[in-house]
C-alpha positions as CSV (number, residue, x, y, z in Angstrom):
1,M,167.0,-46.3,166.5
2,N,169.5,-47.4,163.9
3,E,166.8,-47.0,161.4
4,H,166.2,-43.4,162.6
5,T,169.9,-42.6,162.5
6,R,170.1,-44.0,159.0
7,L,167.1,-42.0,157.9
8,L,168.4,-38.8,159.5
9,Q,171.8,-39.3,157.7
10,E,170.0,-40.0,154.5
11,H,167.9,-36.9,154.9
12,G,170.9,-34.9,156.0
13,S,172.8,-36.1,152.9
14,K,169.9,-35.2,150.7
15,L,169.6,-31.8,152.4
16,D,173.4,-31.2,151.8
17,E,172.9,-32.2,148.2
18,H,169.9,-29.9,147.8
19,G,172.0,-27.1,149.5
20,K,174.8,-27.6,146.9
21,I,172.2,-27.6,144.1
22,L,170.7,-24.4,145.6
23,Q,174.1,-22.8,145.8
24,S,174.8,-23.8,142.2
25,H,171.5,-22.3,141.1
26,S,172.2,-19.2,143.1
27,E,175.6,-18.8,141.4
28,I,173.9,-19.3,138.0
29,L,171.3,-16.8,138.8
30,Q,173.9,-14.2,139.9
31,S,175.8,-14.9,136.6
32,H,172.6,-14.4,134.6
33,S,171.7,-11.3,136.6
34,A,175.1,-9.8,135.8
35,K,174.7,-10.7,132.1
36,L,171.2,-9.2,132.1
37,D,172.6,-6.0,133.6
38,E,175.3,-5.9,131.0
39,L,172.7,-6.5,128.2
40,T,170.5,-3.8,129.6
41,R,173.4,-1.4,129.5
42,D,174.2,-2.5,125.9
43,V,170.6,-1.9,124.9
44,Q,170.5,1.5,126.5
45,D,173.8,2.3,124.6
46,I,172.2,1.1,121.4
47,K,169.1,3.2,122.0
48,R,171.2,6.3,122.6
49,T,173.2,5.6,119.4
50,L,170.0,5.1,117.4
51,N,168.6,8.3,118.8
52,Q,171.8,10.2,117.9
53,M,171.7,8.7,114.4
54,N,168.0,9.6,114.0
55,R,168.7,13.2,114.9
56,T,171.7,13.2,112.5
57,M,169.5,11.8,109.7
58,Q,166.8,14.3,110.4
59,K,169.4,17.1,110.2
60,L,170.8,15.7,106.9
61,T,167.3,15.3,105.5
62,Y,166.2,18.8,106.4
63,G,169.6,20.0,105.2
64,I,169.2,18.5,101.8
65,E,165.6,19.7,101.5
66,D,166.7,23.2,102.3
67,E,169.6,22.9,99.9
68,A,167.3,21.5,97.2
69,V,164.8,24.5,97.5
70,D,167.7,26.9,97.2
71,V,169.4,25.2,94.3
72,V,166.2,24.5,92.4
73,S,165.1,28.1,92.8
74,W,168.5,29.3,91.5
75,K,168.4,26.9,88.6
76,L,164.9,27.9,87.6
77,R,165.9,31.6,87.6
78,E,168.9,30.6,85.4
79,K,166.9,28.5,83.0
80,L,163.6,30.3,82.8
81,G,164.2,33.7,84.3
82,V,161.4,33.1,86.7
83,N,161.3,33.5,90.5
84,V,159.2,30.6,91.9
85,K,158.8,30.6,95.7
86,L,159.5,27.0,96.7
87,G,158.7,25.1,99.9
88,R,157.0,22.0,101.2
89,L,153.5,20.9,100.1
90,V,151.6,18.8,102.6
91,I,148.0,17.9,101.9
92,T,145.9,16.6,104.7
93,E,142.4,15.1,104.9
94,G,140.7,14.6,108.1
95,G,143.8,15.3,110.1
96,R,145.7,12.7,108.1
97,E,148.6,13.4,105.8
98,V,147.7,12.1,102.3
99,L,150.5,13.7,100.2
100,E,153.8,15.4,100.9
101,L,156.3,17.0,98.5
102,N,159.3,18.8,99.8
103,I,159.8,20.8,96.7
104,Y,156.7,22.6,95.5
105,G,156.0,26.1,94.1
106,A,153.6,27.7,91.6
107,T,153.2,30.8,89.6
108,D,150.3,31.8,87.2
109,D,151.0,29.1,84.6
110,L,154.0,27.1,86.0
111,C,154.4,24.8,88.9
112,V,157.4,22.9,90.3
113,V,156.7,19.5,91.8
114,G,159.5,17.5,93.3
115,D,161.4,15.9,96.1
116,A,164.8,15.9,97.6
117,T,166.5,12.7,98.7
118,L,169.9,11.5,99.9
119,D,169.7,8.3,97.8
120,L,167.8,8.4,94.5
121,R,166.3,5.0,93.6
122,V,163.7,3.9,91.0
123,S,161.1,3.8,93.8
124,K,161.6,7.5,94.5
125,V,161.0,8.3,90.8
126,E,157.9,6.2,90.9
127,E,156.8,7.8,94.1
128,L,157.1,11.3,92.5
129,M,155.1,10.2,89.4
130,G,152.5,8.7,91.7
131,A,152.2,12.0,93.6
132,I,151.9,14.0,90.4
133,N,149.2,11.6,89.2
134,E,147.4,12.0,92.5
135,L,147.6,15.8,92.1
136,R,146.1,15.5,88.6
137,S,143.2,13.3,89.7
138,R,142.4,14.5,93.2
139,Y,144.0,18.0,93.7
140,P,144.3,19.7,90.3
141,Q,144.2,23.1,91.9
142,Y,147.9,22.6,92.8
143,L,148.9,22.0,89.2
144,R,149.4,24.6,86.4
145,P,149.5,24.2,82.6
146,R,153.3,23.9,82.7
147,V,154.9,21.5,85.1
148,V,158.6,21.1,86.1
149,K,159.1,17.6,87.7
150,V,162.3,17.6,89.7
151,L,164.3,15.3,91.9
152,Y,167.4,16.6,93.8
153,C,169.7,14.1,95.3
154,M,173.2,13.4,96.8
155,R,173.7,9.9,95.4
156,Y,171.8,7.9,92.8
157,V,171.7,4.6,91.0
158,P,171.9,4.6,87.2
159,E,168.5,2.8,86.9
160,A,166.8,5.7,88.7
161,I,168.3,8.2,86.3
162,E,167.0,6.2,83.4
163,E,163.5,5.9,84.9
164,A,163.5,9.7,85.5
165,R,164.6,10.4,81.9
166,K,161.7,8.2,80.7
167,N,159.2,10.2,82.8
168,G,160.6,13.6,82.0
169,V,161.9,14.3,85.5
170,W,164.8,16.7,85.8
171,V,167.3,15.2,88.2
172,F,170.4,16.9,89.5
173,T,172.9,17.1,92.4
174,W,174.6,20.3,93.5
175,R,177.4,19.4,91.0
176,E,175.6,18.3,87.9
177,E,172.4,17.9,86.0
178,L,171.8,14.1,85.4
179,T,168.7,14.5,83.1
180,P,167.7,17.3,80.8
181,F,165.6,20.2,82.1
182,L,162.0,19.8,80.8
183,V,158.8,21.8,81.2
184,S,155.8,19.4,80.7
185,S,152.2,20.3,80.1
186,T,149.5,18.9,82.4
């Protein structure tokens, strides 16, 4: 009997100990659950903010593209006395976009090939030159004997301007021309 009492007390003691551990784990679980709820709300806030930023960036990008088309058209009339209808050029193959330029227009013997960007970097100049080379090799029907290569931007790095100058790309902002206006031959 004493042995049974002792075993019962021992089991009771271990049961109390396990109960305390279970209670402690329950409190930890509740704490983690509250933190998870808080993190979930934070992630939802971040997603909302990113979606708003994405919409703002799209508006800015489309805004600068529209502005570029207007300003480039006006500058071409001023410099050459020609009216070139500008817009986007998107070339697709098999339902897949293979080339996109957001400044493009052509007349009988002149075409304008370019892009508008918020931040002009060397890579954007290289991208434009790659697009022109692709037009030359794969889609020559879009080029004309005379080509105006143009980049319109809001901000720029000096290295990009130097790269554009080397490649005969006309670069400007709404305020100023950063490289000379050139008409190249294809």
